[in-house]
C-alpha positions as CSV (number, residue, x, y, z in Angstrom):
1,M,1.9,45.6,36.9
2,R,0.0,43.1,38.9
3,I,-0.4,39.6,37.3
4,R,-3.9,38.2,37.7
5,F,-5.4,34.8,36.8
6,R,-8.9,35.0,35.3
7,F,-11.0,31.9,35.8
8,K,-13.6,30.7,33.3
9,L,-15.8,27.8,33.9
10,I,-16.1,26.3,30.4
11,P,-12.3,26.1,29.8
12,F,-11.9,24.7,33.4
13,I,-14.5,21.9,32.7
14,A,-12.9,21.1,29.4
15,T,-9.5,20.9,31.1
16,V,-10.8,18.6,33.8
17,L,-12.3,16.3,31.2
18,V,-9.1,16.1,29.1
19,V,-6.9,15.5,32.2
20,T,-9.3,12.8,33.5
21,L,-9.4,11.0,30.2
22,G,-5.6,11.3,29.7
23,I,-4.9,9.9,33.2
24,Q,-7.4,7.0,32.8
25,L,-6.0,6.0,29.4
26,G,-2.5,6.3,30.6
27,N,-3.3,4.1,33.6
28,W,-4.9,1.6,31.3
29,Q,-1.8,1.4,29.1
30,Q,0.3,1.0,32.2
31,R,-1.9,-1.9,33.3
32,R,-1.5,-3.5,29.9
33,A,2.2,-3.1,30.1
34,A,2.2,-4.8,33.5
35,Q,0.2,-7.7,32.2
36,K,2.6,-8.2,29.3
37,L,5.6,-8.1,31.7
38,V,3.9,-11.0,33.6
39,M,3.4,-12.8,30.3
40,Q,7.1,-12.2,29.4
41,S,8.2,-13.6,32.7
42,Q,5.9,-16.7,32.1
43,L,7.4,-17.2,28.7
44,E,11.0,-17.1,30.0
45,Q,10.2,-19.4,32.9
46,G,8.3,-21.8,30.7
47,Q,11.1,-22.1,28.1
48,H,13.6,-22.9,30.9
49,A,11.4,-25.3,32.8
50,A,11.4,-29.1,32.1
51,P,8.7,-30.2,29.6
52,L,5.3,-30.8,31.1
53,R,3.9,-34.2,30.2
54,L,0.2,-33.9,29.4
55,D,-2.2,-36.7,30.5
56,G,-5.9,-36.8,30.7
57,A,-6.2,-34.3,33.6
58,A,-8.1,-31.1,32.7
59,L,-5.8,-28.0,33.0
60,A,-6.5,-24.3,33.0
61,A,-5.1,-22.5,29.9
62,E,-3.3,-19.9,32.0
63,A,-1.6,-22.6,34.1
64,V,0.3,-24.0,31.1
65,E,0.7,-21.0,28.8
66,F,4.2,-20.7,27.3
67,R,5.2,-24.1,28.9
68,R,7.0,-26.7,26.9
69,V,4.9,-29.8,26.8
70,Q,5.1,-33.4,25.7
71,L,2.2,-35.4,24.4
72,E,1.7,-39.1,23.7
73,G,-1.3,-40.3,21.8
74,E,-2.6,-40.2,18.3
75,F,-4.1,-37.6,15.9
76,V,-7.8,-37.6,15.2
77,R,-7.1,-37.8,11.5
78,N,-10.7,-37.1,10.3
79,W,-10.9,-33.7,12.0
80,P,-8.3,-31.4,10.2
81,L,-8.9,-27.7,10.3
82,Y,-7.2,-25.0,8.2
83,L,-6.6,-21.7,9.8
84,D,-6.7,-19.1,7.0
85,N,-4.9,-15.7,6.6
86,R,-1.7,-16.8,8.2
87,P,1.1,-15.6,5.9
88,Y,4.7,-16.8,6.1
89,Q,7.6,-14.9,4.6
90,G,5.2,-13.0,2.3
91,R,3.3,-16.1,1.1
92,A,-0.3,-16.8,1.8
93,G,-1.0,-20.0,3.6
94,F,-2.7,-22.0,6.3
95,Y,-1.9,-23.3,9.8
96,V,-2.9,-26.9,9.9
97,L,-4.7,-27.9,13.1
98,M,-5.8,-31.3,14.3
99,P,-7.1,-32.7,17.6
100,F,-4.8,-35.1,19.4
101,R,-6.1,-37.8,21.7
102,L,-3.9,-38.4,24.7
103,T,-3.0,-42.0,25.5
104,G,-5.2,-43.7,28.1
105,S,-7.9,-41.0,28.2
106,G,-10.7,-39.4,26.3
107,M,-9.0,-36.0,26.6
108,H,-7.8,-34.2,23.4
109,V,-5.5,-31.3,22.7
110,L,-5.7,-29.1,19.6
111,V,-2.3,-29.3,18.0
112,M,-1.1,-26.7,15.5
113,R,0.9,-29.0,13.3
114,G,2.5,-26.4,11.0
115,W,2.2,-24.0,8.1
116,V,1.5,-24.9,4.5
117,P,1.3,-22.6,1.4
118,R,-2.1,-21.9,-0.2
119,D,-2.7,-22.8,-3.8
120,A,-2.6,-19.4,-5.6
121,R,-4.7,-20.7,-8.6
122,Q,-7.3,-22.6,-6.6
123,R,-7.6,-20.9,-3.3
124,D,-10.1,-23.4,-1.8
125,R,-7.9,-26.4,-2.7
126,L,-6.6,-28.1,0.5
127,P,-3.1,-29.5,0.7
128,A,-2.7,-33.3,0.8
129,L,-0.7,-34.0,4.0
130,L,0.7,-37.0,5.7
131,T,-0.6,-37.7,9.2
132,P,1.1,-40.2,11.5
133,A,-1.1,-43.3,12.0
134,G,-1.2,-44.8,15.5
135,P,0.5,-43.8,18.7
136,V,3.2,-41.0,18.4
137,T,5.0,-38.7,20.7
138,L,5.4,-35.0,20.0
139,S,6.5,-31.9,21.8
140,G,5.7,-28.2,21.5
141,L,4.7,-25.0,23.3
142,A,1.3,-24.5,25.0
143,R,-0.5,-21.3,24.0
144,V,-3.9,-20.0,25.2
145,G,-5.1,-19.6,21.6
146,T,-4.2,-19.6,17.9
147,G,-4.2,-15.8,17.5
148,H,-7.3,-13.9,16.5
149,V,-7.8,-12.2,13.2
150,M,-10.8,-9.9,12.2
151,E,-13.8,-11.9,11.1
152,L,-17.0,-10.4,9.6
153,G,-20.2,-11.8,10.9
154,S,-20.6,-14.8,13.2
155,A,-18.6,-17.9,12.6
156,A,-20.2,-21.1,11.2
157,P,-20.0,-24.3,13.3
158,L,-16.7,-26.1,12.8
159,T,-16.7,-29.1,10.5
160,P,-13.9,-31.5,9.4
161,G,-11.7,-30.0,6.8
162,A,-13.1,-26.5,7.2
163,I,-11.1,-23.4,6.2
164,V,-11.7,-21.0,9.1
165,S,-10.4,-17.6,10.3
166,N,-10.3,-18.4,14.0
167,V,-10.5,-21.5,16.1
168,D,-11.4,-21.9,19.8
169,P,-10.7,-25.3,21.4
170,L,-13.9,-25.1,23.4
171,Q,-15.9,-24.3,20.3
172,L,-14.3,-27.3,18.7
173,A,-15.4,-29.5,21.7
174,K,-18.9,-28.3,21.2
175,D,-19.1,-28.9,17.5
176,S,-17.1,-32.2,17.4
177,G,-18.2,-33.8,20.6
178,L,-14.6,-34.3,21.6
179,T,-13.4,-33.5,25.1
180,M,-10.8,-30.8,24.7
181,Q,-8.2,-29.0,26.7
182,P,-8.8,-25.2,26.6
183,F,-5.5,-24.4,25.0
184,V,-3.5,-25.3,21.9
185,V,0.0,-26.7,21.3
186,E,2.4,-25.4,18.7
187,Q,4.2,-28.5,17.5
188,H,7.9,-27.9,17.4
189,V,9.4,-31.2,16.2
190,A,8.3,-34.0,14.0
191,A,6.2,-36.7,15.7
192,Q,8.0,-39.9,16.7
193,P,8.0,-42.6,15.3
194,A,8.2,-41.1,11.8
195,G,5.2,-40.5,9.6
196,D,4.9,-36.7,9.9
197,D,4.7,-34.5,6.8
198,A,8.0,-32.9,6.0
199,S,6.4,-30.1,4.1
200,L,4.9,-28.6,7.3
201,V,6.8,-25.4,8.4
202,R,7.2,-25.0,12.1
203,D,8.9,-21.7,12.3
204,W,6.4,-20.2,14.7
205,P,6.3,-16.4,15.3
206,A,7.5,-15.3,18.7
207,P,4.8,-13.8,20.9
208,A,4.6,-10.1,20.2
209,L,4.2,-8.5,23.6
210,G,5.1,-4.9,22.8
211,V,5.6,-3.8,26.4
212,E,7.6,-0.7,25.3
213,K,4.7,0.4,23.0
214,N,2.2,0.4,25.9
215,Q,4.6,2.3,28.1
216,G,5.1,4.9,25.3
217,Y,1.4,5.3,24.8
218,A,1.0,5.8,28.6
219,L,3.6,8.5,28.6
220,Q,1.8,10.3,25.7
221,W,-1.5,10.3,27.5
222,Y,0.1,11.6,30.7
223,A,1.8,14.3,28.7
224,L,-1.5,15.3,27.1
225,S,-3.0,15.7,30.6
226,A,-0.1,17.9,31.7
227,M,-0.3,20.0,28.5
228,A,-4.0,20.6,29.1
229,V,-3.2,21.9,32.6
230,V,-0.4,24.1,31.3
231,F,-2.6,25.5,28.5
232,F,-5.5,26.3,31.0
233,V,-3.1,28.1,33.4
234,V,-1.3,30.1,30.7
235,N,-4.5,31.2,29.1
236,G,-6.0,32.1,32.4
237,F,-3.1,34.5,33.0
238,R,-3.4,35.9,29.5
239,R,-7.1,36.6,30.0
240,G,-6.2,38.4,33.3
241,K,-3.5,40.5,31.6
242,K,-6.0,41.5,28.8
243,A,-8.6,42.5,31.4
244,D,-6.1,44.8,33.1
């Protein structure tokens, strides 16, 4: 019996669409994985490099991301911000953020000072925290942002003491009039001299890169494309057999 392949246009077009979509999505996941591998390399290099001393010079966020940094200056004590929806070990709480003016300049860096629990009975009650007065030295890790959470509607302008879902240093610069670096610093140790609040938790979550997840998704999309081709070919031969 002769085996014939019977071609049909509509299944062919559907197969081409599925294969094209699968390959494009697989390539996109591969690019995301490659970007995260670069970020992982930057993180490893930054943790082993000597701390970068920040002065008043403006820096690009990507140039310092994942670098250990050291800052000298003082907190702008009248501009605290409370980043909401940041749980820690199953407890609701805030990240406390505050601009930090670098010594000898008008440049500021937004410092994530630490985590504090939220009052379960009075959710809008803000914690009373100690803030060092006068010049201090602190160190931490530079990050491009504070991490983004879903936010409904447009965000209101930032004001001192506001409870917010997301914070952008450049938005803070616009709303406060302060000159800001375009990145934030996770504070890792207490400011010196003493005067920092001991209740602040500085157990920062490690960056979740998830390279393996993107690579797995890419493989799934490529497999879908391959299955679509196999399905089209097998069904073409089946149609040819039935025609005979």
